[in-house]
N, C-alpha and C positions, 0 to 999 in steps of 0.2 A: 443449517449450519450448527455443530456443535462446538461448544465450549469447554474448556477445561480449567479445575483449579485443585494446584495439588495444597497437602497441608501435610504437617506431622513431623518435619523436619527439626533438627536442634542439634545441640552438643551432648555427646555419650562417649563414655570413656570405652577404651577397647575391650572387646568381649561383651559389651552391652547388646543391647536391641532396642529399635525404633519400629512403628507402623507408618509407613506413607499412606494416604489415601489421595485418591482423585476422583472428584465429582464432576460430572459431566452433565450439560444441559441438554435439552433435545429430546424429542420422543424416538428416535433411531438408535439408541444405545447398543441393542442388541444389534445392530446391521454391521458393528465395527468390531474387528479385534483391538485389543488395546496392548500396548507397550511402554516399559518403563526403559529409560535412557538414563545416563549420569554425563557429567561435564566437569571434569577437575579444571583448575586455573592452567593455561598453556598447552591443554590437551584435547584433543578431538571428542566431539561426545561420542558414546559408545552405549552398545547396546548392553542392557541388564537382563530384562525377561520380558515375555509376551505371553499372552492369553487369549485364545479364541474367543469369538462371540457367545458362544455358550458356555464357556468355561471349561468345555471337556479336555482342550490341549493346551499344554504349556511349554515354554521353552526357554532356557536359562545359559546365560553367557557361562563357560564353565569357571570364570573367577569368582562365581557366586553361587554355584549350583551346590546343594546341601546345608548353606546358610538363607537363602532367601527363597521365600514364596511367594508367588503374584497369585493373586484371587479376586473373583468380581462378584458384586449382588447386583443381579441387573434390576431387581426391584427399585433400587437406592440408586441407578444408575452413576454405581462406584466402583473403582478399582481399587485394589489395595496391594501393598506391596510390605509384606512382614520380612525384617531384617534382623537378622540375629547373629549371634558371632562376630561382631563389626570389627573392623580390621581398619588401622588409620589409613589405610590404600582406598577404602571404601569412600574417603572424605570428597564432596563434588555437591554440585547441585544437580539433583534428580527431576527429572522431565517426564511426565505422562505423555502419550501420542495415542493417536487412533489410526487406523489401518482400516481400508474396505474390506468387509467380509469374505470378499470372493476371492482375494490374496490369499498366499501363505502366510502363515505365522513365523515361518522360518526365514525369512528375509530378516536381517539384522542392520541393514543400512537405515541410517536417519531420513535419508530423501525417499525411502518407501513408505512414510508415515506424512499425514497432509494437515494435521491439528495439532497444536502441542500447547500446553500449559504453560505458565509462567515461572515453573519452577519453584524447589524449595531446598532449602540448603540444607546437609548432613554434613556434620562435621566429626570426625572420632580421634578423640586425644589418645596417646599413646601412655 
């Protein structure tokens, strides 16, 4: 069973950047696609980005396309989310999650992911 730990959140001004990391335990990291989601207060959890097990394919929500970049280092069992040009509406708790590698990365529903980290807070001030 894989376990996930996110880090890298914090407070940043609008227009700034942050890089989130998600470290996974276990020896089957390359069996999984990885996703990032976020949840703002009073809102449902929403899809942000996903990356295939190999790292060859990525997919983004329209709201972050061109500003965020997802990547992974399978040697380090870690997935990253580089966030540039941050906006106040990006403020949320950010979660990473795993999805079995035989499923599509284009399914954006949280129910398609089976293991979640504890989340890291990102706050963007205006």
